[in-house]
GUZA-400028 format. One record per residue: residue in three letters; x, y, z of N, C-alpha, C in turn. Coordinates in steps of 0.1 Angstrom, whole numbers, padded with zeros to 4 digits, always signed. Layout:
<atoms>
ALAXYZXYZXYZ/...
</atoms>
This chain:
<atoms>
MET+0009-0012+0000+0000+0000+0000+0009+0012+0000/LEU+0006+0022-0009+0014+0034-0010+0010+0044+0001/SER+0019+0051+0007+0017+0061+0016+0012+0074+0009/PRO+0005+0083+0016+0001+0095+0009+0013+0103+0003/LEU+0024+0103+0009+0036+0109+0004+0040+0102-0009/ASP+0040+0089-0009+0044+0081-0021+0035+0085-0033/VAL+0022+0086-0030+0012+0090-0041+0015+0104-0046/ARG+0017+0113-0037+0020+0127-0041+0033+0128-0049/VAL+0043+0121-0045+0055+0121-0053+0053+0114-0067/ALA+0045+0104-0067+0042+0097-0080+0034+0106-0089/LEU+0025+0114-0084+0017+0123-0091+0026+0135-0097/ALA+0035+0140-0088+0044+0150-0093+0053+0145-0104/ASN+0058+0133-0103+0066+0127-0113+0058+0125-0126/ALA+0046+0121-0125+0037+0119-0137+0035+0132-0144/LEU+0033+0143-0136+0031+0156-0142+0044+0161-0149/SER+0055+0159-0142+0068+0164-0147+0072+0156-0160/LEU+0069+0143-0161+0072+0136-0173+0064+0141-0185/ARG+0053+0148-0182+0044+0153-0193+0047+0168-0195/GLY+0058+0173-0189+0062+0187-0191+0055+0197-0182/VAL+0048+0192-0172+0041+0201-0162+0048+0200-0149/PRO+0055+0210-0144+0062+0209-0132+0053+0205-0120/GLY+0057+0195-0113+0050+0190-0101+0059+0191-0089/ILE+0055+0197-0078+0063+0199-0066+0057+0193-0054/VAL+0065+0185-0047+0061+0180-0034+0070+0185-0024/MET+0065+0192-0014+0073+0200-0004+0084+0191+0002/GLU+0079+0179+0007+0089+0170+0014+0100+0165+0005/ALA+0098+0165-0008+0107+0159-0017+0117+0170-0022/GLU+0115+0182-0019+0124+0193-0023+0135+0196-0013/GLU+0146+0198-0018+0157+0201-0009+0155+0215-0003/PRO+0158+0217+0010+0156+0231+0015+0167+0240+0010/ARG+0164+0253+0008+0174+0263+0004+0177+0272+0016/ASN+0180+0265+0027+0183+0272+0039+0172+0280+0045/PRO+0159+0276+0044+0149+0284+0051+0150+0281+0066/PRO+0146+0291+0074+0147+0290+0088+0136+0281+0094/ASN+0126+0278+0086+0115+0269+0091+0107+0264+0080/THR+0098+0255+0083+0089+0248+0073+0080+0258+0066/THR+0075+0268+0073+0066+0277+0067+0073+0285+0056/ARG+0085+0290+0060+0093+0297+0050+0097+0289+0038/LYS+0100+0276+0040+0103+0267+0029+0091+0266+0020/PHE+0079+0265+0025+0067+0264+0017+0066+0277+0008/HIS+0067+0288+0014+0066+0301+0007+0077+0302-0003/ASP+0089+0298+0000+0100+0299-0009+0098+0290-0021/LEU+0092+0278-0019+0090+0269-0030+0079+0274-0040/VAL+0069+0280-0034+0058+0286-0042+0064+0297-0051/ARG+0073+0306-0045+0079+0316-0053+0089+0311-0063/LYS+0098+0302-0059+0108+0296-0067+0103+0290-0080/HIS+0092+0282-0078+0087+0274-0089+0075+0281-0096/TRP+0072+0293-0092+0061+0301-0098+0048+0293-0099/VAL+0045+0287-0087+0033+0278-0086+0021+0286-0090/GLN+0013+0280-0099+0001+0287-0104-0012+0278-0101/ASP-0010+0265-0101-0021+0256-0098-0018+0247-0086/TYR-0028+0246-0077-0026+0238-0065-0035+0226-0065/PHE-0030+0214-0063-0038+0202-0062-0037+0197-0048/VAL-0049+0195-0042-0050+0190-0028-0054+0175-0029/TYR-0046+0167-0024-0048+0152-0024-0055+0148-0011/TRP-0067+0143-0012-0074+0139+0000-0079+0125-0001/PRO-0070+0116+0004-0074+0102+0006-0083+0100+0018/PHE-0092+0091+0017-0101+0088+0029-0093+0084+0041/GLY-0095+0090+0052-0089+0086+0065-0075+0090+0067/ALA-0069+0097+0058-0055+0101+0060-0053+0112+0071/ALA-0042+0112+0077-0038+0122+0087-0036+0135+0080/ARG-0041+0146+0085-0039+0159+0078-0032+0170+0086/SER-0027+0167+0098-0022+0177+0106-0011+0185+0100/GLY-0003+0179+0091+0008+0186+0084+0003+0195+0073/LEU-0010+0194+0069-0015+0202+0058-0021+0215+0063/ASP-0023+0217+0076-0029+0229+0080-0024+0242+0074/ILE-0010+0243+0074-0004+0255+0069-0007+0257+0054/GLU-0006+0246+0046-0008+0247+0032-0022+0251+0029/VAL-0032+0244+0035-0046+0247+0032-0049+0261+0037/GLY-0043+0265+0049-0045+0279+0054-0040+0289+0044/PHE-0028+0286+0038-0022+0295+0028-0032+0297+0017/LEU-0037+0286+0011-0046+0287+0000-0058+0295+0004/LEU-0064+0292+0015-0076+0299+0019-0074+0314+0021/GLU-0063+0317+0027-0060+0331+0030-0058+0339+0016/GLN-0051+0332+0007-0049+0339-0006-0062+0339-0015/MET-0071+0330-0013-0083+0330-0020-0094+0339-0015/ASP-0093+0341-0002-0104+0348+0005-0101+0363+0008/ARG-0095+0369-0002-0092+0384-0002-0102+0391-0011/GLU-0103+0404-0008-0111+0412-0017-0107+0411-0032/LYS-0093+0411-0034-0088+0408-0047-0079+0396-0045/PRO-0085+0384-0047-0078+0371-0045-0065+0370-0052/GLU-0054+0365-0045-0042+0363-0052-0041+0349-0059/ILE-0050+0340-0054-0052+0327-0060-0067+0326-0064/GLU-0070+0325-0076-0084+0323-0081-0088+0308-0079/GLY-0101+0306-0076-0106+0293-0073-0103+0283-0084/GLU-0103+0287-0096-0101+0277-0107-0086+0271-0107/HIS-0078+0277-0099-0064+0272-0098-0062+0263-0086/VAL-0073+0260-0079-0072+0250-0068-0081+0239-0070/THR-0076+0227-0070-0085+0215-0072-0083+0206-0060/VAL-0094+0202-0054-0094+0192-0043-0098+0178-0049/PHE-0088+0169-0049-0090+0156-0054-0094+0147-0041/TYR-0106+0143-0040-0110+0136-0028-0114+0122-0032/GLU-0111+0112-0023-0114+0098-0025-0129+0096-0023/ASP-0135+0089-0032-0149+0084-0031-0150+0072-0039/ASP-0150+0060-0033-0151+0047-0040-0166+0043-0042/GLY-0175+0052-0038-0189+0049-0039-0195+0040-0028/ALA-0186+0036-0019-0191+0026-0009-0186+0030+0005/THR-0175+0025+0009-0170+0027+0023-0159+0038+0024/ARG-0152+0041+0013-0141+0051+0014-0146+0064+0007/ARG-0154+0071+0014-0160+0084+0009-0155+0096+0018/ALA-0145+0103+0013-0140+0114+0021-0149+0126+0021/ALA-0156+0128+0010-0165+0140+0009-0175+0137-0002/GLY-0184+0147-0004-0194+0146-0015-0202+0159-0015/PHE-0211+0159-0024-0220+0171-0026-0233+0167-0020/ARG-0240+0178-0014-0253+0176-0008-0260+0189-0009/ILE-0273+0189-0007-0281+0201-0006-0281+0206+0008/GLY-0277+0219+0009-0276+0225+0022-0290+0231+0027/ALA-0290+0236+0039-0302+0241+0045-0308+0253+0036/ASP-0299+0260+0029-0303+0271+0021-0307+0267+0007/GLY-0307+0254+0004-0311+0249-0009-0300+0248-0019/ARG-0288+0253-0015-0277+0253-0025-0270+0239-0024/MET-0264+0236-0035-0255+0224-0035-0242+0228-0028/GLN-0238+0219-0018-0226+0222-0010-0217+0210-0011/PHE-0204+0213-0011-0193+0203-0010-0191+0201+0005/ALA-0192+0189+0010-0190+0187+0025-0182+0174+0028/SER-0175+0175+0038-0167+0164+0043-0176+0153+0049/LEU-0173+0141+0046-0180+0130+0052-0171+0124+0064/GLU-0160+0131+0067-0151+0127+0078-0151+0138+0088/ARG-0163+0139+0095-0165+0150+0104-0155+0151+0115/THR-0149+0141+0120-0140+0142+0131-0126+0144+0127/ARG-0123+0146+0115-0109+0146+0110-0104+0159+0105/ARG-0109+0170+0111-0104+0184+0107-0104+0186+0092/THR-0115+0183+0086-0116+0185+0072-0125+0196+0067/HIS-0131+0203+0076-0141+0214+0072-0134+0225+0063/TYR-0121+0227+0064-0114+0237+0056-0114+0233+0041/TYR-0114+0220+0038-0115+0216+0024-0128+0220+0018/SER-0138+0220+0025-0151+0225+0020-0150+0240+0017/ASP-0143+0247+0026-0141+0262+0024-0133+0264+0011/LEU-0124+0256+0007-0116+0258-0006-0126+0257-0017/VAL-0136+0248-0017-0146+0247-0028-0155+0259-0027/ASP-0159+0263-0015-0168+0274-0014-0162+0287-0019/LEU-0149+0288-0019-0142+0300-0025-0139+0298-0039/GLY-0144+0288-0046-0143+0287-0060-0134+0275-0065/GLY-0128+0268-0055-0119+0257-0059-0128+0246-0065/ILE-0122+0237-0073-0128+0226-0080-0127+0214-0072/ALA-0138+0206-0070-0137+0193-0063-0139+0182-0074/LYS-0129+0173-0073-0129+0161-0083-0128+0149-0074/ASP-0137+0139-0076-0136+0127-0069-0127+0117-0077/TRP-0122+0107-0070-0115+0096-0076-0117+0083-0068/GLU-0118+0072-0075-0121+0059-0069-0109+0051-0066/ASN-0099+0052-0075-0087+0044-0073-0075+0052-0078/HIS-0063+0047-0075-0051+0055-0079-0050+0057-0094/GLY-0054+0047-0102-0053+0049-0116-0062+0061-0121/GLU-0074+0061-0115-0083+0072-0119-0078+0085-0114/LEU-0072+0085-0102-0066+0098-0097-0055+0103-0106/VAL-0046+0095-0111-0036+0099-0120-0042+0105-0133/GLU-0052+0099-0138-0059+0104-0150-0065+0117-0147/GLU-0072+0119-0136-0079+0131-0132-0068+0143-0130/VAL-0057+0140-0124-0047+0150-0121-0041+0154-0135/LEU-0038+0145-0143-0032+0148-0156-0042+0156-0165/ALA-0054+0153-0164-0064+0160-0172-0066+0174-0167/ARG-0066+0175-0154-0068+0189-0148-0056+0198-0151/ALA-0044+0192-0152-0032+0199-0156-0030+0201-0171/ASN-0040+0196-0178-0039+0196-0193-0027+0189-0198/ALA-0024+0178-0191-0012+0170-0195-0016+0155-0198/GLY-0029+0153-0201-0034+0140-0204-0030+0136-0218/ASP-0033+0123-0221-0031+0118-0235-0040+0124-0245/
</atoms>
């Protein structure tokens, strides 16, 4: 079984092989940043990151993603957003049965809403990404995930 880091590295490699730079923070060598937050910001600037793909496998630990998701939310939720919603895609696992990280539902206001199905796992911020214009794409297995990521990056066959 692949770890979430293994999957993210494989996705970045698949993108890079198709001419679309893919960056995984843990796989990048530090350029002497004083801390992890600075490393993240340095990588965004160094690589001119324009599109952000959030990988959300069912049940995965997310504590390390708080700063990255917070960065995206902060940049998207400005009067003049620095990151537009169409540049953020949340790829969430949904096998149609037992491994459903999120999904769409009708809210109390009658609007369609993207919502976490993992209530106790600090995932409500992922819904905020979509509320701010991010795109939500489900995937059932890793093969489908690769296809969805490549298609979203305009790097598919």
